[in-house]
N, C-alpha and C positions, 0 to 999 in steps of 0.2 A: 729614147733615151736621152737628148737632150732635155725634156722637162722633168726627166730625173736626176740628171748634174746642175739644172739651175735649182732644183731645189735645194741639192745638197750643197751649190754655192751660197744660197740664200742662208741657211742653217748654219753655216760657216762660220760667215760674214755674222752673224747674229750671234754665234757663240764668242767671236773675238771680240765683238762691242759689249758683252757681259763679264768677259774677266778684265777687258780694261777697266771697266765702270768699279770692278772687287779691288783693282787693283789702288783704283784709286779710292774708295775709302779706305781702305786697310790705310793706308799712306797718311790719308786726313785725322782716323783713330788714333795711330800714333803718335802723330805730332800733338797732337790734344793732351793725350796722356803724357808725354815727357812735357807738355809745357804744365797739367797739370803736377807732376813729381816738383819739378822747377817753382812751385808757386809756394809749392808746400815745404820746400827748401828754405824757400825765402823766408818764410813766417817765424821759424823755426829759429835763425841765424838773430 
């Protein structure tokens, strides 16, 4: 029983780590997109 619980805990921690990385990447992409929009807006003015 303890082995299964340990495996479940490891999988859970790994999943949380993956979600954290996913959120970080999404934020980075969003910031890059906003930066690109701002740059294109500046060039048109």
